[in-house]
mmCIF file of the N, C-alpha and C atoms, coordinates in Angstrom:
data_MODEL
# 
_entry.id   MODEL 
# 
loop_
_atom_site.group_PDB 
_atom_site.id 
_atom_site.type_symbol 
_atom_site.label_atom_id 
_atom_site.label_alt_id 
_atom_site.label_comp_id 
_atom_site.label_asym_id 
_atom_site.label_entity_id 
_atom_site.label_seq_id 
_atom_site.pdbx_PDB_ins_code 
_atom_site.Cartn_x 
_atom_site.Cartn_y 
_atom_site.Cartn_z 
_atom_site.occupancy 
_atom_site.B_iso_or_equiv 
_atom_site.pdbx_formal_charge 
_atom_site.auth_seq_id 
_atom_site.auth_comp_id 
_atom_site.auth_asym_id 
_atom_site.auth_atom_id 
_atom_site.pdbx_PDB_model_num 
ATOM 1   N N  . MET A 1 1  ? 9.495   11.485  5.365  1.00 0.00 ? 1  MET A N  1 
ATOM 2   C CA . MET A 1 1  ? 8.359   11.381  5.381  1.00 0.00 ? 1  MET A CA 1 
ATOM 3   C C  . MET A 1 1  ? 7.901   11.515  4.167  1.00 0.00 ? 1  MET A C  1 
ATOM 4   N N  . ALA A 1 2  ? 6.919   10.846  3.107  1.00 0.00 ? 2  ALA A N  1 
ATOM 5   C CA . ALA A 1 2  ? 6.431   11.091  2.556  1.00 0.00 ? 2  ALA A CA 1 
ATOM 6   C C  . ALA A 1 2  ? 5.111   9.954   2.348  1.00 0.00 ? 2  ALA A C  1 
ATOM 7   N N  . ASN A 1 3  ? 4.460   11.261  1.862  1.00 0.00 ? 3  ASN A N  1 
ATOM 8   C CA . ASN A 1 3  ? 2.498   10.852  2.149  1.00 0.00 ? 3  ASN A CA 1 
ATOM 9   C C  . ASN A 1 3  ? 2.505   9.891   0.780  1.00 0.00 ? 3  ASN A C  1 
ATOM 10  N N  . LEU A 1 4  ? 1.733   8.484   0.527  1.00 0.00 ? 4  LEU A N  1 
ATOM 11  C CA . LEU A 1 4  ? 1.276   7.452   -0.609 1.00 0.00 ? 4  LEU A CA 1 
ATOM 12  C C  . LEU A 1 4  ? 0.439   7.728   -0.432 1.00 0.00 ? 4  LEU A C  1 
ATOM 13  N N  . ALA A 1 5  ? -0.817  8.359   -1.607 1.00 0.00 ? 5  ALA A N  1 
ATOM 14  C CA . ALA A 1 5  ? -1.956  8.679   -1.736 1.00 0.00 ? 5  ALA A CA 1 
ATOM 15  C C  . ALA A 1 5  ? -2.262  6.727   -2.614 1.00 0.00 ? 5  ALA A C  1 
ATOM 16  N N  . ASN A 1 6  ? -3.042  6.297   -1.711 1.00 0.00 ? 6  ASN A N  1 
ATOM 17  C CA . ASN A 1 6  ? -3.387  4.770   -2.058 1.00 0.00 ? 6  ASN A CA 1 
ATOM 18  C C  . ASN A 1 6  ? -5.688  4.723   -3.009 1.00 0.00 ? 6  ASN A C  1 
ATOM 19  N N  . GLU A 1 7  ? -5.739  4.511   -3.720 1.00 0.00 ? 7  GLU A N  1 
ATOM 20  C CA . GLU A 1 7  ? -6.827  4.164   -4.473 1.00 0.00 ? 7  GLU A CA 1 
ATOM 21  C C  . GLU A 1 7  ? -7.299  3.075   -4.164 1.00 0.00 ? 7  GLU A C  1 
ATOM 22  N N  . VAL A 1 8  ? -8.413  3.055   -2.993 1.00 0.00 ? 8  VAL A N  1 
ATOM 23  C CA . VAL A 1 8  ? -8.721  1.267   -2.674 1.00 0.00 ? 8  VAL A CA 1 
ATOM 24  C C  . VAL A 1 8  ? -9.611  1.404   -2.989 1.00 0.00 ? 8  VAL A C  1 
ATOM 25  N N  . ALA A 1 9  ? -9.967  0.535   -3.840 1.00 0.00 ? 9  ALA A N  1 
ATOM 26  C CA . ALA A 1 9  ? -11.261 -0.041  -4.443 1.00 0.00 ? 9  ALA A CA 1 
ATOM 27  C C  . ALA A 1 9  ? -12.139 -1.030  -3.989 1.00 0.00 ? 9  ALA A C  1 
ATOM 28  N N  . CYS A 1 10 ? -13.282 -1.186  -3.800 1.00 0.00 ? 10 CYS A N  1 
ATOM 29  C CA . CYS A 1 10 ? -13.774 -2.644  -3.206 1.00 0.00 ? 10 CYS A CA 1 
ATOM 30  C C  . CYS A 1 10 ? -15.508 -2.581  -3.705 1.00 0.00 ? 10 CYS A C  1 
ATOM 31  N N  . GLN A 1 11 ? -15.779 -3.452  -3.559 1.00 0.00 ? 11 GLN A N  1 
ATOM 32  C CA . GLN A 1 11 ? -17.423 -4.066  -4.095 1.00 0.00 ? 11 GLN A CA 1 
ATOM 33  C C  . GLN A 1 11 ? -18.552 -4.068  -3.244 1.00 0.00 ? 11 GLN A C  1 
ATOM 34  N N  . ASN A 1 12 ? -19.346 -3.484  -3.336 1.00 0.00 ? 12 ASN A N  1 
ATOM 35  C CA . ASN A 1 12 ? -20.645 -4.305  -2.630 1.00 0.00 ? 12 ASN A CA 1 
ATOM 36  C C  . ASN A 1 12 ? -21.170 -4.918  -2.856 1.00 0.00 ? 12 ASN A C  1 
ATOM 37  N N  . SER A 1 13 ? -21.954 -5.346  -1.607 1.00 0.00 ? 13 SER A N  1 
ATOM 38  C CA . SER A 1 13 ? -22.454 -6.774  -1.775 1.00 0.00 ? 13 SER A CA 1 
ATOM 39  C C  . SER A 1 13 ? -23.426 -6.988  -2.782 1.00 0.00 ? 13 SER A C  1 
ATOM 40  N N  . ASP A 1 14 ? -23.676 -6.586  -3.641 1.00 0.00 ? 14 ASP A N  1 
ATOM 41  C CA . ASP A 1 14 ? -24.782 -6.283  -4.893 1.00 0.00 ? 14 ASP A CA 1 
ATOM 42  C C  . ASP A 1 14 ? -23.957 -6.612  -6.035 1.00 0.00 ? 14 ASP A C  1 
ATOM 43  N N  . ALA A 1 15 ? -22.749 -6.587  -6.097 1.00 0.00 ? 15 ALA A N  1 
ATOM 44  C CA . ALA A 1 15 ? -21.571 -6.514  -7.046 1.00 0.00 ? 15 ALA A CA 1 
ATOM 45  C C  . ALA A 1 15 ? -22.541 -5.850  -8.569 1.00 0.00 ? 15 ALA A C  1 
ATOM 46  N N  . THR A 1 16 ? -23.213 -4.944  -8.088 1.00 0.00 ? 16 THR A N  1 
ATOM 47  C CA . THR A 1 16 ? -23.086 -4.032  -9.228 1.00 0.00 ? 16 THR A CA 1 
ATOM 48  C C  . THR A 1 16 ? -22.649 -2.353  -8.954 1.00 0.00 ? 16 THR A C  1 
ATOM 49  N N  . ALA A 1 17 ? -22.247 -2.052  -7.885 1.00 0.00 ? 17 ALA A N  1 
ATOM 50  C CA . ALA A 1 17 ? -21.635 -0.893  -7.526 1.00 0.00 ? 17 ALA A CA 1 
ATOM 51  C C  . ALA A 1 17 ? -20.071 -1.117  -6.930 1.00 0.00 ? 17 ALA A C  1 
ATOM 52  N N  . ASP A 1 18 ? -18.968 0.179   -7.389 1.00 0.00 ? 18 ASP A N  1 
ATOM 53  C CA . ASP A 1 18 ? -18.433 -0.253  -7.111 1.00 0.00 ? 18 ASP A CA 1 
ATOM 54  C C  . ASP A 1 18 ? -18.160 1.350   -5.912 1.00 0.00 ? 18 ASP A C  1 
ATOM 55  N N  . CYS A 1 19 ? -16.801 0.848   -4.829 1.00 0.00 ? 19 CYS A N  1 
ATOM 56  C CA . CYS A 1 19 ? -16.810 1.735   -4.302 1.00 0.00 ? 19 CYS A CA 1 
ATOM 57  C C  . CYS A 1 19 ? -15.673 2.426   -3.887 1.00 0.00 ? 19 CYS A C  1 
ATOM 58  N N  . ARG A 1 20 ? -15.138 3.426   -4.029 1.00 0.00 ? 20 ARG A N  1 
ATOM 59  C CA . ARG A 1 20 ? -13.726 3.891   -4.198 1.00 0.00 ? 20 ARG A CA 1 
ATOM 60  C C  . ARG A 1 20 ? -12.952 5.105   -3.008 1.00 0.00 ? 20 ARG A C  1 
ATOM 61  N N  . ARG A 1 21 ? -12.771 4.578   -2.198 1.00 0.00 ? 21 ARG A N  1 
ATOM 62  C CA . ARG A 1 21 ? -11.796 5.345   -1.144 1.00 0.00 ? 21 ARG A CA 1 
ATOM 63  C C  . ARG A 1 21 ? -10.088 5.735   -1.642 1.00 0.00 ? 21 ARG A C  1 
ATOM 64  N N  . VAL A 1 22 ? -9.904  7.078   -0.683 1.00 0.00 ? 22 VAL A N  1 
ATOM 65  C CA . VAL A 1 22 ? -8.815  7.161   -0.996 1.00 0.00 ? 22 VAL A CA 1 
ATOM 66  C C  . VAL A 1 22 ? -7.822  6.904   -0.066 1.00 0.00 ? 22 VAL A C  1 
ATOM 67  N N  . ARG A 1 23 ? -7.030  5.799   0.289  1.00 0.00 ? 23 ARG A N  1 
ATOM 68  C CA . ARG A 1 23 ? -6.359  6.526   1.847  1.00 0.00 ? 23 ARG A CA 1 
ATOM 69  C C  . ARG A 1 23 ? -4.828  7.288   1.542  1.00 0.00 ? 23 ARG A C  1 
ATOM 70  N N  . THR A 1 24 ? -4.917  7.715   2.463  1.00 0.00 ? 24 THR A N  1 
ATOM 71  C CA . THR A 1 24 ? -3.297  8.365   2.647  1.00 0.00 ? 24 THR A CA 1 
ATOM 72  C C  . THR A 1 24 ? -2.194  7.435   3.469  1.00 0.00 ? 24 THR A C  1 
ATOM 73  N N  . ILE A 1 25 ? -1.384  6.844   2.922  1.00 0.00 ? 25 ILE A N  1 
ATOM 74  C CA . ILE A 1 25 ? -0.474  6.255   3.743  1.00 0.00 ? 25 ILE A CA 1 
ATOM 75  C C  . ILE A 1 25 ? 0.894   6.786   3.742  1.00 0.00 ? 25 ILE A C  1 
ATOM 76  N N  . HIS A 1 26 ? 1.195   7.088   5.084  1.00 0.00 ? 26 HIS A N  1 
ATOM 77  C CA . HIS A 1 26 ? 2.774   7.500   5.408  1.00 0.00 ? 26 HIS A CA 1 
ATOM 78  C C  . HIS A 1 26 ? 3.484   6.590   4.971  1.00 0.00 ? 26 HIS A C  1 
ATOM 79  N N  . ALA A 1 27 ? 5.206   6.553   4.834  1.00 0.00 ? 27 ALA A N  1 
ATOM 80  C CA . ALA A 1 27 ? 5.876   6.453   4.897  1.00 0.00 ? 27 ALA A CA 1 
ATOM 81  C C  . ALA A 1 27 ? 7.117   7.215   4.930  1.00 0.00 ? 27 ALA A C  1 
ATOM 82  N N  . LEU A 1 28 ? 8.195   6.001   5.482  1.00 0.00 ? 28 LEU A N  1 
ATOM 83  C CA . LEU A 1 28 ? 9.403   6.662   6.091  1.00 0.00 ? 28 LEU A CA 1 
ATOM 84  C C  . LEU A 1 28 ? 10.765  6.219   4.744  1.00 0.00 ? 28 LEU A C  1 
ATOM 85  N N  . PHE A 1 29 ? 11.110  7.248   4.058  1.00 0.00 ? 29 PHE A N  1 
ATOM 86  C CA . PHE A 1 29 ? 12.194  6.243   3.565  1.00 0.00 ? 29 PHE A CA 1 
ATOM 87  C C  . PHE A 1 29 ? 13.734  6.738   3.731  1.00 0.00 ? 29 PHE A C  1 
ATOM 88  N N  . GLN A 1 30 ? 14.326  5.789   3.880  1.00 0.00 ? 30 GLN A N  1 
ATOM 89  C CA . GLN A 1 30 ? 15.797  6.112   4.040  1.00 0.00 ? 30 GLN A CA 1 
ATOM 90  C C  . GLN A 1 30 ? 16.762  5.263   3.439  1.00 0.00 ? 30 GLN A C  1 
ATOM 91  N N  . TYR A 1 31 ? 17.713  6.168   3.096  1.00 0.00 ? 31 TYR A N  1 
ATOM 92  C CA . TYR A 1 31 ? 18.548  5.733   2.319  1.00 0.00 ? 31 TYR A CA 1 
ATOM 93  C C  . TYR A 1 31 ? 20.062  5.060   2.851  1.00 0.00 ? 31 TYR A C  1 
ATOM 94  N N  . ASP A 1 32 ? 21.030  4.033   2.674  1.00 0.00 ? 32 ASP A N  1 
ATOM 95  C CA . ASP A 1 32 ? 21.568  3.510   3.626  1.00 0.00 ? 32 ASP A CA 1 
ATOM 96  C C  . ASP A 1 32 ? 23.020  3.546   2.783  1.00 0.00 ? 32 ASP A C  1 
ATOM 97  N N  . GLY A 1 33 ? 23.184  4.168   1.592  1.00 0.00 ? 33 GLY A N  1 
ATOM 98  C CA . GLY A 1 33 ? 24.181  4.463   0.364  1.00 0.00 ? 33 GLY A CA 1 
ATOM 99  C C  . GLY A 1 33 ? 24.733  3.266   -0.124 1.00 0.00 ? 33 GLY A C  1 
ATOM 100 N N  . GLU A 1 34 ? 23.135  2.272   -0.276 1.00 0.00 ? 34 GLU A N  1 
ATOM 101 C CA . GLU A 1 34 ? 23.570  1.124   -1.294 1.00 0.00 ? 34 GLU A CA 1 
ATOM 102 C C  . GLU A 1 34 ? 21.983  0.599   -1.445 1.00 0.00 ? 34 GLU A C  1 
ATOM 103 N N  . TRP A 1 35 ? 21.345  0.961   -0.221 1.00 0.00 ? 35 TRP A N  1 
ATOM 104 C CA . TRP A 1 35 ? 19.440  0.664   -0.044 1.00 0.00 ? 35 TRP A CA 1 
ATOM 105 C C  . TRP A 1 35 ? 18.509  1.670   0.142  1.00 0.00 ? 35 TRP A C  1 
ATOM 106 N N  . PHE A 1 36 ? 17.022  1.915   -0.898 1.00 0.00 ? 36 PHE A N  1 
ATOM 107 C CA . PHE A 1 36 ? 16.513  2.444   0.103  1.00 0.00 ? 36 PHE A CA 1 
ATOM 108 C C  . PHE A 1 36 ? 15.367  1.683   0.691  1.00 0.00 ? 36 PHE A C  1 
ATOM 109 N N  . ILE A 1 37 ? 15.657  1.938   2.013  1.00 0.00 ? 37 ILE A N  1 
ATOM 110 C CA . ILE A 1 37 ? 14.759  1.222   2.864  1.00 0.00 ? 37 ILE A CA 1 
ATOM 111 C C  . ILE A 1 37 ? 13.227  1.852   3.145  1.00 0.00 ? 37 ILE A C  1 
ATOM 112 N N  . ALA A 1 38 ? 12.121  1.601   2.669  1.00 0.00 ? 38 ALA A N  1 
ATOM 113 C CA . ALA A 1 38 ? 10.620  1.919   3.179  1.00 0.00 ? 38 ALA A CA 1 
ATOM 114 C C  . ALA A 1 38 ? 9.820   1.692   4.018  1.00 0.00 ? 38 ALA A C  1 
ATOM 115 N N  . ARG A 1 39 ? 9.378   2.134   4.939  1.00 0.00 ? 39 ARG A N  1 
ATOM 116 C CA . ARG A 1 39 ? 8.647   1.366   5.985  1.00 0.00 ? 39 ARG A CA 1 
ATOM 117 C C  . ARG A 1 39 ? 7.430   2.069   6.158  1.00 0.00 ? 39 ARG A C  1 
ATOM 118 N N  . CYS A 1 40 ? 6.242   1.606   6.015  1.00 0.00 ? 40 CYS A N  1 
ATOM 119 C CA . CYS A 1 40 ? 4.751   2.276   5.981  1.00 0.00 ? 40 CYS A CA 1 
ATOM 120 C C  . CYS A 1 40 ? 4.489   2.711   7.723  1.00 0.00 ? 40 CYS A C  1 
ATOM 121 N N  . LEU A 1 41 ? 3.838   3.353   7.659  1.00 0.00 ? 41 LEU A N  1 
ATOM 122 C CA . LEU A 1 41 ? 3.647   4.170   9.669  1.00 0.00 ? 41 LEU A CA 1 
ATOM 123 C C  . LEU A 1 41 ? 2.879   3.473   10.058 1.00 0.00 ? 41 LEU A C  1 
ATOM 124 N N  . GLU A 1 42 ? 1.834   2.970   8.984  1.00 0.00 ? 42 GLU A N  1 
ATOM 125 C CA . GLU A 1 42 ? 0.241   3.064   9.784  1.00 0.00 ? 42 GLU A CA 1 
ATOM 126 C C  . GLU A 1 42 ? -0.138  1.327   9.654  1.00 0.00 ? 42 GLU A C  1 
ATOM 127 N N  . ALA A 1 43 ? 1.062   0.416   8.852  1.00 0.00 ? 43 ALA A N  1 
ATOM 128 C CA . ALA A 1 43 ? 0.720   -0.582  9.310  1.00 0.00 ? 43 ALA A CA 1 
ATOM 129 C C  . ALA A 1 43 ? 2.321   -1.341  9.173  1.00 0.00 ? 43 ALA A C  1 
ATOM 130 N N  . PRO A 1 44 ? 2.327   -2.752  10.098 1.00 0.00 ? 44 PRO A N  1 
ATOM 131 C CA . PRO A 1 44 ? 3.943   -3.606  10.144 1.00 0.00 ? 44 PRO A CA 1 
ATOM 132 C C  . PRO A 1 44 ? 4.384   -3.707  8.791  1.00 0.00 ? 44 PRO A C  1 
ATOM 133 N N  . VAL A 1 45 ? 4.725   -3.252  7.717  1.00 0.00 ? 45 VAL A N  1 
ATOM 134 C CA . VAL A 1 45 ? 5.116   -2.874  6.444  1.00 0.00 ? 45 VAL A CA 1 
ATOM 135 C C  . VAL A 1 45 ? 6.703   -2.169  6.452  1.00 0.00 ? 45 VAL A C  1 
ATOM 136 N N  . THR A 1 46 ? 7.745   -3.432  5.930  1.00 0.00 ? 46 THR A N  1 
ATOM 137 C CA . THR A 1 46 ? 8.851   -2.602  5.433  1.00 0.00 ? 46 THR A CA 1 
ATOM 138 C C  . THR A 1 46 ? 9.183   -3.584  4.251  1.00 0.00 ? 46 THR A C  1 
ATOM 139 N N  . THR A 1 47 ? 10.183  -2.433  3.572  1.00 0.00 ? 47 THR A N  1 
ATOM 140 C CA . THR A 1 47 ? 10.042  -3.065  2.366  1.00 0.00 ? 47 THR A CA 1 
ATOM 141 C C  . THR A 1 47 ? 12.057  -2.349  1.992  1.00 0.00 ? 47 THR A C  1 
ATOM 142 N N  . GLN A 1 48 ? 12.644  -2.592  0.699  1.00 0.00 ? 48 GLN A N  1 
ATOM 143 C CA . GLN A 1 48 ? 13.755  -2.161  -0.278 1.00 0.00 ? 48 GLN A CA 1 
ATOM 144 C C  . GLN A 1 48 ? 13.711  -1.593  -1.024 1.00 0.00 ? 48 GLN A C  1 
ATOM 145 N N  . GLY A 1 49 ? 14.413  -1.507  -1.956 1.00 0.00 ? 49 GLY A N  1 
ATOM 146 C CA . GLY A 1 49 ? 14.605  -1.517  -3.415 1.00 0.00 ? 49 GLY A CA 1 
ATOM 147 C C  . GLY A 1 49 ? 15.914  -0.683  -3.434 1.00 0.00 ? 49 GLY A C  1 
ATOM 148 N N  . ARG A 1 50 ? 16.791  -0.928  -5.018 1.00 0.00 ? 50 ARG A N  1 
ATOM 149 C CA . ARG A 1 50 ? 18.265  -0.179  -4.542 1.00 0.00 ? 50 ARG A CA 1 
ATOM 150 C C  . ARG A 1 50 ? 18.202  1.318   -5.676 1.00 0.00 ? 50 ARG A C  1 
ATOM 151 N N  . THR A 1 51 ? 16.698  1.742   -5.665 1.00 0.00 ? 51 THR A N  1 
ATOM 152 C CA . THR A 1 51 ? 16.877  2.839   -6.308 1.00 0.00 ? 51 THR A CA 1 
ATOM 153 C C  . THR A 1 51 ? 15.172  3.414   -5.346 1.00 0.00 ? 51 THR A C  1 
ATOM 154 N N  . LEU A 1 52 ? 14.428  4.806   -5.082 1.00 0.00 ? 52 LEU A N  1 
ATOM 155 C CA . LEU A 1 52 ? 13.431  4.690   -4.160 1.00 0.00 ? 52 LEU A CA 1 
ATOM 156 C C  . LEU A 1 52 ? 12.300  4.342   -5.524 1.00 0.00 ? 52 LEU A C  1 
ATOM 157 N N  . ALA A 1 53 ? 12.489  4.600   -6.627 1.00 0.00 ? 53 ALA A N  1 
ATOM 158 C CA . ALA A 1 53 ? 11.270  4.253   -7.406 1.00 0.00 ? 53 ALA A CA 1 
ATOM 159 C C  . ALA A 1 53 ? 10.808  2.652   -6.997 1.00 0.00 ? 53 ALA A C  1 
ATOM 160 N N  . VAL A 1 54 ? 11.947  2.227   -7.245 1.00 0.00 ? 54 VAL A N  1 
ATOM 161 C CA . VAL A 1 54 ? 11.962  0.630   -7.178 1.00 0.00 ? 54 VAL A CA 1 
ATOM 162 C C  . VAL A 1 54 ? 11.362  0.190   -5.022 1.00 0.00 ? 54 VAL A C  1 
ATOM 163 N N  . ALA A 1 55 ? 11.811  1.063   -4.213 1.00 0.00 ? 55 ALA A N  1 
ATOM 164 C CA . ALA A 1 55 ? 11.376  0.842   -3.074 1.00 0.00 ? 55 ALA A CA 1 
ATOM 165 C C  . ALA A 1 55 ? 9.974   1.562   -2.655 1.00 0.00 ? 55 ALA A C  1 
ATOM 166 N N  . LYS A 1 56 ? 9.741   2.269   -3.405 1.00 0.00 ? 56 LYS A N  1 
ATOM 167 C CA . LYS A 1 56 ? 7.886   3.108   -3.498 1.00 0.00 ? 56 LYS A CA 1 
ATOM 168 C C  . LYS A 1 56 ? 7.268   1.838   -3.995 1.00 0.00 ? 56 LYS A C  1 
ATOM 169 N N  . LYS A 1 57 ? 7.793   1.332   -5.405 1.00 0.00 ? 57 LYS A N  1 
ATOM 170 C CA . LYS A 1 57 ? 6.645   0.036   -6.058 1.00 0.00 ? 57 LYS A CA 1 
ATOM 171 C C  . LYS A 1 57 ? 6.623   -0.849  -4.978 1.00 0.00 ? 57 LYS A C  1 
ATOM 172 N N  . ASN A 1 58 ? 7.689   -1.338  -4.737 1.00 0.00 ? 58 ASN A N  1 
ATOM 173 C CA . ASN A 1 58 ? 7.932   -2.617  -3.226 1.00 0.00 ? 58 ASN A CA 1 
ATOM 174 C C  . ASN A 1 58 ? 6.581   -2.337  -2.322 1.00 0.00 ? 58 ASN A C  1 
ATOM 175 N N  . LEU A 1 59 ? 7.250   -0.868  -1.795 1.00 0.00 ? 59 LEU A N  1 
ATOM 176 C CA . LEU A 1 59 ? 6.226   -0.897  -0.377 1.00 0.00 ? 59 LEU A CA 1 
ATOM 177 C C  . LEU A 1 59 ? 4.721   -0.805  -0.605 1.00 0.00 ? 59 LEU A C  1 
ATOM 178 N N  . ARG A 1 60 ? 4.364   -0.403  -2.230 1.00 0.00 ? 60 ARG A N  1 
ATOM 179 C CA . ARG A 1 60 ? 2.968   -0.166  -2.750 1.00 0.00 ? 60 ARG A CA 1 
ATOM 180 C C  . ARG A 1 60 ? 2.371   -1.918  -2.290 1.00 0.00 ? 60 ARG A C  1 
ATOM 181 N N  . GLU A 1 61 ? 3.106   -2.985  -3.275 1.00 0.00 ? 61 GLU A N  1 
ATOM 182 C CA . GLU A 1 61 ? 2.792   -4.336  -3.252 1.00 0.00 ? 61 GLU A CA 1 
ATOM 183 C C  . GLU A 1 61 ? 2.697   -5.189  -1.895 1.00 0.00 ? 61 GLU A C  1 
ATOM 184 N N  . ALA A 1 62 ? 3.665   -4.686  -1.086 1.00 0.00 ? 62 ALA A N  1 
ATOM 185 C CA . ALA A 1 62 ? 3.875   -5.222  0.415  1.00 0.00 ? 62 ALA A CA 1 
ATOM 186 C C  . ALA A 1 62 ? 2.382   -4.719  1.199  1.00 0.00 ? 62 ALA A C  1 
ATOM 187 N N  . VAL A 1 63 ? 2.030   -3.395  0.884  1.00 0.00 ? 63 VAL A N  1 
ATOM 188 C CA . VAL A 1 63 ? 0.955   -2.867  1.832  1.00 0.00 ? 63 VAL A CA 1 
ATOM 189 C C  . VAL A 1 63 ? -0.089  -3.584  0.853  1.00 0.00 ? 63 VAL A C  1 
ATOM 190 N N  . GLU A 1 64 ? -0.437  -3.846  0.091  1.00 0.00 ? 64 GLU A N  1 
ATOM 191 C CA . GLU A 1 64 ? -1.530  -4.242  -0.999 1.00 0.00 ? 64 GLU A CA 1 
ATOM 192 C C  . GLU A 1 64 ? -1.420  -6.027  -0.296 1.00 0.00 ? 64 GLU A C  1 
ATOM 193 N N  . LEU A 1 65 ? -0.622  -6.318  0.191  1.00 0.00 ? 65 LEU A N  1 
ATOM 194 C CA . LEU A 1 65 ? -0.184  -7.930  0.417  1.00 0.00 ? 65 LEU A CA 1 
ATOM 195 C C  . LEU A 1 65 ? -0.720  -8.063  1.442  1.00 0.00 ? 65 LEU A C  1 
ATOM 196 N N  . TYR A 1 66 ? -0.325  -6.931  2.859  1.00 0.00 ? 66 TYR A N  1 
ATOM 197 C CA . TYR A 1 66 ? -0.999  -6.983  3.812  1.00 0.00 ? 66 TYR A CA 1 
ATOM 198 C C  . TYR A 1 66 ? -2.105  -6.705  4.219  1.00 0.00 ? 66 TYR A C  1 
ATOM 199 N N  . LEU A 1 67 ? -2.961  -5.804  3.509  1.00 0.00 ? 67 LEU A N  1 
ATOM 200 C CA . LEU A 1 67 ? -3.980  -5.406  3.302  1.00 0.00 ? 67 LEU A CA 1 
ATOM 201 C C  . LEU A 1 67 ? -5.381  -7.090  3.045  1.00 0.00 ? 67 LEU A C  1 
ATOM 202 N N  . GLU A 1 68 ? -4.656  -7.724  1.723  1.00 0.00 ? 68 GLU A N  1 
ATOM 203 C CA . GLU A 1 68 ? -5.587  -8.364  1.341  1.00 0.00 ? 68 GLU A CA 1 
ATOM 204 C C  . GLU A 1 68 ? -4.957  -10.082 2.305  1.00 0.00 ? 68 GLU A C  1 
ATOM 205 N N  . THR A 1 69 ? -4.391  -9.709  3.059  1.00 0.00 ? 69 THR A N  1 
ATOM 206 C CA . THR A 1 69 ? -3.842  -10.583 4.034  1.00 0.00 ? 69 THR A CA 1 
ATOM 207 C C  . THR A 1 69 ? -4.805  -10.779 5.262  1.00 0.00 ? 69 THR A C  1 
ATOM 208 N N  . TRP A 1 70 ? -5.073  -9.431  5.879  1.00 0.00 ? 70 TRP A N  1 
ATOM 209 C CA . TRP A 1 70 ? -5.446  -9.363  7.045  1.00 0.00 ? 70 TRP A CA 1 
ATOM 210 C C  . TRP A 1 70 ? -7.034  -8.953  7.032  1.00 0.00 ? 70 TRP A C  1 
ATOM 211 N N  . SER A 1 71 ? -7.854  -8.821  5.476  1.00 0.00 ? 71 SER A N  1 
ATOM 212 C CA . SER A 1 71 ? -8.769  -8.333  5.219  1.00 0.00 ? 71 SER A CA 1 
ATOM 213 C C  . SER A 1 71 ? -9.663  -9.586  5.438  1.00 0.00 ? 71 SER A C  1 
ATOM 214 N N  . ALA A 1 72 ? -10.908 -8.874  6.556  1.00 0.00 ? 72 ALA A N  1 
ATOM 215 C CA . ALA A 1 72 ? -12.033 -9.868  6.991  1.00 0.00 ? 72 ALA A CA 1 
ATOM 216 C C  . ALA A 1 72 ? -13.130 -10.757 6.253  1.00 0.00 ? 72 ALA A C  1 
ATOM 217 N N  . ARG A 1 73 ? -13.175 -9.540  5.223  1.00 0.00 ? 73 ARG A N  1 
ATOM 218 C CA . ARG A 1 73 ? -14.386 -10.459 4.309  1.00 0.00 ? 73 ARG A CA 1 
ATOM 219 C C  . ARG A 1 73 ? -13.136 -10.268 2.982  1.00 0.00 ? 73 ARG A C  1 
ATOM 220 N N  . GLU A 1 74 ? -13.957 -10.927 2.147  1.00 0.00 ? 74 GLU A N  1 
ATOM 221 C CA . GLU A 1 74 ? -13.318 -10.969 1.065  1.00 0.00 ? 74 GLU A CA 1 
ATOM 222 C C  . GLU A 1 74 ? -13.946 -10.114 -0.295 1.00 0.00 ? 74 GLU A C  1 
ATOM 223 N N  . ASP A 1 75 ? -14.820 -9.952  0.351  1.00 0.00 ? 75 ASP A N  1 
ATOM 224 C CA . ASP A 1 75 ? -15.886 -8.578  -0.927 1.00 0.00 ? 75 ASP A CA 1 
ATOM 225 C C  . ASP A 1 75 ? -15.457 -7.503  -0.228 1.00 0.00 ? 75 ASP A C  1 
ATOM 226 N N  . LEU A 1 76 ? -14.576 -7.310  0.890  1.00 0.00 ? 76 LEU A N  1 
ATOM 227 C CA . LEU A 1 76 ? -14.323 -6.322  1.184  1.00 0.00 ? 76 LEU A CA 1 
ATOM 228 C C  . LEU A 1 76 ? -12.688 -6.155  1.008  1.00 0.00 ? 76 LEU A C  1 
ATOM 229 N N  . ARG A 1 77 ? -12.186 -6.831  0.247  1.00 0.00 ? 77 ARG A N  1 
ATOM 230 C CA . ARG A 1 77 ? -10.647 -6.974  0.066  1.00 0.00 ? 77 ARG A CA 1 
ATOM 231 C C  . ARG A 1 77 ? -10.229 -5.705  -0.892 1.00 0.00 ? 77 ARG A C  1 
ATOM 232 N N  . PRO A 1 78 ? -9.384  -5.124  -0.159 1.00 0.00 ? 78 PRO A N  1 
ATOM 233 C CA . PRO A 1 78 ? -8.432  -3.701  -0.481 1.00 0.00 ? 78 PRO A CA 1 
ATOM 234 C C  . PRO A 1 78 ? -8.036  -4.230  -2.340 1.00 0.00 ? 78 PRO A C  1 
ATOM 235 N N  . THR A 1 79 ? -7.291  -3.515  -3.318 1.00 0.00 ? 79 THR A N  1 
ATOM 236 C CA . THR A 1 79 ? -6.514  -3.044  -4.289 1.00 0.00 ? 79 THR A CA 1 
ATOM 237 C C  . THR A 1 79 ? -5.955  -1.763  -4.265 1.00 0.00 ? 79 THR A C  1 
ATOM 238 N N  . VAL A 1 80 ? -4.867  -2.022  -4.133 1.00 0.00 ? 80 VAL A N  1 
ATOM 239 C CA . VAL A 1 80 ? -4.132  -0.993  -4.208 1.00 0.00 ? 80 VAL A CA 1 
ATOM 240 C C  . VAL A 1 80 ? -3.735  -0.373  -5.323 1.00 0.00 ? 80 VAL A C  1 
ATOM 241 N N  . ASN A 1 81 ? -4.061  0.596   -6.128 1.00 0.00 ? 81 ASN A N  1 
ATOM 242 C CA . ASN A 1 81 ? -3.642  1.345   -7.537 1.00 0.00 ? 81 ASN A CA 1 
ATOM 243 C C  . ASN A 1 81 ? -2.690  1.893   -7.889 1.00 0.00 ? 81 ASN A C  1 
ATOM 244 N N  . ALA A 1 82 ? -2.198  2.755   -6.903 1.00 0.00 ? 82 ALA A N  1 
ATOM 245 C CA . ALA A 1 82 ? -1.038  4.035   -6.763 1.00 0.00 ? 82 ALA A CA 1 
ATOM 246 C C  . ALA A 1 82 ? -1.043  4.325   -5.722 1.00 0.00 ? 82 ALA A C  1 
ATOM 247 N N  . ILE A 1 83 ? 0.543   4.761   -5.902 1.00 0.00 ? 83 ILE A N  1 
ATOM 248 C CA . ILE A 1 83 ? 1.335   4.967   -4.723 1.00 0.00 ? 83 ILE A CA 1 
ATOM 249 C C  . ILE A 1 83 ? 1.797   6.017   -5.349 1.00 0.00 ? 83 ILE A C  1 
# 
């Protein structure tokens, strides 16, 4: 299991100040001999990659898309900057 720290940026309603939160996302990486399978433990997100680095990158993108899709308010829509 790996801890993936993500900076999540959002804007306040007055658009003059940014708020920054750090979220830790736990993920499970499994190698099946050909692919690295990456599963987020906090959200229903799973992806894969031929290398661990690619699997991490794909998971970051997939989690970002999940959060964007399920964000209720557009002004609070998070952006994942790093895994």
